[in-house]
N, C-alpha and C positions, 0 to 999 in steps of 0.2 A: 662153438657156434661161428660158422663163417659166412652163411648167406644171410642177407638182410637188404631191405630197401635203403637206398641212399636217402639223404635228407630232401633232396630234389624230387625224388619219387614218392616219398612221403607227401610232400606239398602237392604234387600232382594228383594223387589219390583223393586228398580232402578238396580240391577243387571240383573233382567229378560230382560232389553232392551239393554244391551250391547252385540254387535254383536261379532261373532267369529274372532278373530284374531285382534280386536280392540286395539289401543295404548291407554291406560286410565290413568290419572292422578287422584289420590284420596285425597282430602283435608284432613287437619287434625281434628281429632274428629270423630264425626259420619259416614263420608264419608269413613273412614278407613275400616269400617266394610263391605263394599261392597265386598272386596276380598274374603270373607268367601262363597261366593253365587253364584258361577259360574254354570250357567245352564248345565245340561248333554249335552255333544257333543259340547259345545263351551269352548273357553279358551281366555280370555283378556290377554294382555300383559300389566302389570301394571308399570308405571313410578313413581318415586319419585324424587322431584327436587334436592335432596342431592347427586344424582348420581347413582340410580341403575334403571336398566330396565330388569323386568322379575321376580320380586320377587313374592312369595307366600303368603299364610295367616299367621297369627301370630303362632308362636311355642306354643305347649303345655307348661304350666306353669313348670318352673324349667328347661327348654331345651333351653332357650334364650342364643343367643350368641350376646354380647352387642357390638361387632364390626359391626352387621348387623343390622342397623336400618333405619326407614324411616324418612321422614322430620319431623314427629310429634315425634321422638324419641322414637318410639315403635319399638320392635323386630319384624323382618320378617324371613321368611325362603327364600331359593333360590331354583328356578327351573333349570333344565338343559338348559343351554343357557344364563343364567343371566348374564347381562354385567355391569360392573363398569366404572365409567368415572367421570371427573372434574365437579365441579359445574357450571363452566362456559359452559361446553359442555351440560349440562343438560339443562340450560337455552336457549342455541342455539336450542335445540330440541322444546321448548315450543315456542319461538318466531318465530321459522321458519315454524310453522304450520304443524308440524309432530304427534301432537297428535289427534287422533279422538274426544275424549271426557275428559272433566274435570268435576269431580262431587264435589261439594263443599257445606258447610253449609252457613247459612244465617241468618242475623239479619232482613232484609227487602229485598223484591223482588217487584219491581213496574209492573204495566201492561204494560208497555213498554219495559220490560227487563233489567231494570237498577238493579243493585246489590248493597247493603251495606251488608258487613259481616266481616269487619275488626275492627270496632269501634263503641262504643256505645256513643262517645262523648269526652269531653276533658279529662275525668279521664280513658278513654280506653286504649287499647294497643297502643304503641306508633308508631307502623310501620306497614306496609299493608303486608310485606313479599311478597311470589311470587304470591299471588291470582291475582294481578293487570295483571301480565304477562299471567297468564293461562285464565284467562277470555276472552282475546283478542288474543291469539295465539291458543287454541284448537277450533277444528272444530264446536264441538257442548260443550254447558255448561249445565249441569243439576243441580239442587239444591235440596238436601234433608235436611227437616227441620220439625219440629212440625208446626201445622197450626197456633198457636197462641203463645204469649210469655207466660212466667210464670205468668204475670200479667193478661193473658186474652185478651191481644190486638193483632190485625191481624198482621201477617208478611206479607201478600199479600195485597199491598197497591196501591193507586192511583199513588202516587210519594213517593219515599224515603225521609225521614227526616234525616237520619243518613248518615256520610260521605260515599260516594260512592267508590266502588271498580271498577266497571265497567259501561259503559253507553250502554244500548240496547243489552246485551250480552247473556241473559238467554233465553234458548228455552222451557226447562220443568221444572216443580217443582213436586217433590214427597213429600206429607206431610202426617201427621199422620191420615188425613182425605179424602185426594182426591190426583188424578194426574191432573195437570193443565198445558197446553201449552201455549206459549205466541204467538200469531198470529196477525200481523197487529196492533199491540198497544193494545191488549186485553188480559185477561185472558179467555182461553177456556176449559171448564171443560170436562175431557175424562173419569175420573174414580171417584167415590165417595164411601164410606163405605155405605153398604144397609142399616144400621141402623139409618143414618142421612137424614133428609128431604134435598130437594134442598134449601127451605127457611132457615132452620137452619144453614146449610153450608154457605148461603150467609151473614147470620147475623153475621158468624165469620171472613167474608173476608171484606177487606177493599176497594175493587173495584169490579164492576160487573163481574160475572162469566157468560161468553157467552156459549150458549147450541146449536150450529148449528146443531149438529147430535146427535145420541144416546149417552147416559152416561152409560158407562159401571161399574160393580160392583169393586170395590177395595178390592180384598182380599189377605190373607197372610197366610201361614201355623203358626201353633204355633212352636215358636223358642225359 
């Protein structure tokens, strides 16, 4: 397998599905890049669990204000109307169902929507952080990830073998090879790279990909 979307292109593709005015939480790491790619005419309102609502993309190198950071300790910019609030109030927004979308990374996603994204086992990260709240507080949970691990093992699986973050919570997965919805306990293929066959994509996926309708081409600009 040689051709795939870059992490930046995956983030771009996920950004295209965010509706105008949506309240969106971006997870630490790859999801943070989604803030760079607002489609023309649309403006999301980005939330970070350490207490900012309405932040913008990262500042230019050398222009950082390190009093203004997101939950991943990355510098952010502010937009007109940005609000600051207590950590507890931020989680009240999450748990109260006030977020339209949470976009997170993943180690594994199961075909029933289960998500494992905080620990790879006994030697992994010692705490789940805010992800457990996010996946059950947001109205929609989207995942952006490479299609396989660094060892070439599928990240989309029949059932998760790693510690769970949430049960039945994921609705869509954006990978380096495809866009996959989770419906009725199944992976439903919506888009794939034109250069990869369905059989080859299936061989890199740990559960059956259902194709009840046309499969679109997954494309992204050079970024």
